[in-house]
C-alpha positions in Angstrom: 8.9 2.3 28.9 9.5 4.2 25.4 10.9 7.6 24.8 8.6 10.6 24.4 9.2 12.7 21.3 7.9 16.2 20.7 5.3 16.1 17.6 3.5 19.6 17.8 2.6 22.5 20.0 -0.7 22.6 21.5 -1.6 25.7 19.3 -1.2 23.5 16.4 -4.1 21.3 17.2 -7.0 23.4 18.4 -9.9 21.8 20.2 -12.1 19.7 17.8 -9.3 19.4 15.4 -6.7 16.9 14.5 -3.1 16.6 13.0 -1.3 13.9 11.1 2.3 13.4 11.8 4.8 11.0 10.8 7.2 9.3 13.5 9.8 6.5 12.5 7.7 6.1 9.4 4.3 5.6 11.0 1.6 8.1 10.1 -0.2 9.2 13.3 -3.3 11.0 13.8 -3.4 13.2 16.9 -6.9 14.6 18.1 -7.7 17.3 20.5 -10.8 16.4 22.3 -12.0 19.5 24.5 -8.4 19.8 25.7 -7.5 16.0 26.0 -5.1 14.6 23.4 -5.4 11.1 21.7 -3.1 9.5 19.2 -3.8 6.5 17.1 -2.5 5.1 13.8 -3.8 7.1 10.9 -4.8 4.1 8.9 -8.3 2.6 8.9 -8.0 -1.2 9.0 -11.0 -1.6 6.4 -9.4 -0.1 3.2 -6.8 2.0 4.5 -8.5 5.6 4.8 -7.1 8.5 6.7 -8.5 8.5 10.1 -6.8 11.9 11.0 -9.3 13.3 8.4 -12.5 11.7 9.9 -15.2 12.9 12.3 -14.9 12.6 15.9 -18.3 12.0 17.6 -19.8 14.7 19.9 -18.6 12.9 23.1 -15.2 12.7 21.8 -15.2 8.9 22.2 -14.8 7.7 18.6 -13.5 8.7 15.2 -15.1 7.8 12.0 -13.2 7.1 9.0 -14.0 9.5 6.3 -14.1 6.6 3.4 -16.5 4.2 4.7 -17.5 5.1 8.0 -15.7 2.5 10.2 -15.5 4.0 13.7 -12.5 3.5 16.2 -12.5 4.3 19.9 -9.8 7.1 20.5 -8.8 5.6 24.0 -8.3 2.0 22.7 -7.9 1.9 18.9 -10.6 -0.6 18.8 -13.1 -0.8 16.0 -16.8 -0.7 16.8 -17.4 -2.9 13.9 -15.1 -5.8 15.0 -14.1 -5.5 18.6 -11.4 -7.9 18.0 -9.7 -5.6 15.6 -7.9 -2.3 16.7 -5.5 0.2 15.2 -2.2 1.2 17.3 -2.7 3.9 20.2 0.1 6.0 21.3 0.6 7.7 24.8 0.4 11.4 24.5 2.1 13.8 27.0 1.4 17.4 27.0 4.1 19.5 28.8 3.9 23.1 28.7 2.7 24.0 25.3 4.2 21.0 23.6 2.7 17.6 22.6 4.9 14.4 22.9 4.2 10.9 21.8 5.7 7.9 23.2 7.7 5.9 20.6 
C-alpha cells in the first residue's frame, strides 16, 4: 500500500471541473464528478493530449481528450477506442476539506 499525499483542497476542484497536479514528476488530472473524485494520468495515449483539459460526459463516466476525441473511463483508465490500453489511475482519498492521492 502506498502513501497518500495532499495535492489539493476540495474547494480547489469544484464539481464538474478538474485540476492538473504534478506528483513525483508525473502529470495527474483530478476530476470532481458530482462530489466524487477521480485521478488519472494527464497524458492521452493517442498523441499526448492533456486529459485534464478534456470534457467529462454527462454521466461522469468518461473524459474525452480535447485534441482528438479519445475517451477514457475515469474509474479504470481504459480507453474506449482500444480496451487493451489504459492510462494509469490513482487512488483518491478526501479527508475533511483535503484531497489526497496515493503514490
